C-alpha positions, 0 to 999 in steps of 0.5 A, spaced: 486 481 513 485 485 508 490 486 503 490 492 498 496 492 492 496 498 487 501 501 481 501 508 481 503 511 474 507 518 473 509 521 467 516 521 469 521 519 474 522 526 477 514 526 478 514 519 481 520 521 486 516 527 488 510 523 490 514 518 494 517 524 498 511 528 499 507 522 501 512 519 506 509 523 512 502 521 510 504 514 510 507 514 517 501 518 520 496 512 517 500 507 520 501 511 527 494 514 527 489 509 524 487 503 528 487 496 524 493 499 519 498 494 519 502 496 513 501 502 509 507 503 504 507 507 497 514 505 495 518 507 488 518 501 484 526 499 483 524 496 476 519 501 473 522 508 474 515 512 473 511 507 478 510 507 485 508 500 488 503 500 494 502 495 499 496 496 505 495 491 510 488 492 514 486 487 520 478 488 517 473 491 513 471 495 518 477 499 519 479 499 512 472 503 511 474 508 517 480 509 513 476 512 507 473 517 512 480 519 515 483 525 514 490 521 512 486 518 506 484 525 504 491 528 505 494 522 501 489 523 495 490 531 495 498 529 495 498 525 489 493 529 485 497 535 486 504 533 486 504 533 478 505 527 473 500 522 476 497 518 470 493 512 473 492 507 479 491 500 478 489 497 484 486 490 487 483 488 494 484 481 497 481 478 503 486 473 506 487 469 512 494 469 516 497 462 514 504 464 518 511 464 516 513 463 508 519 458 510 520 453 516 526 449 517 525 445 511 524 451 506 518 453 503 511 451 507 507 448 501 502 446 507 500 453 508 497 453 501 495 446 500 488 447 500 488 454 496 
């Protein structure tokens, strides 16, 4: 699994809200049209009014690499750079394995992270 997280910063909350609205259909297209995309969400941060929090989940590196060549990626870049007020992106990429649910009948599953 490949996880991408990011914080996108905008000049104003109105700029941020415009970016969220403009990218909703692109997010859906990425989820629907790109093999290997398990999650793709650019959402308004409820605490920081000028930030979008990004969460992406991909099955593997090959599918993620294809994403950067896909028209939806180009559409997202264009939308974010033309919506106004975009300042910067701070992003990270993680390789991970699925350790199952966070909780079981006993609560938090410490065993799922014991060897980390």
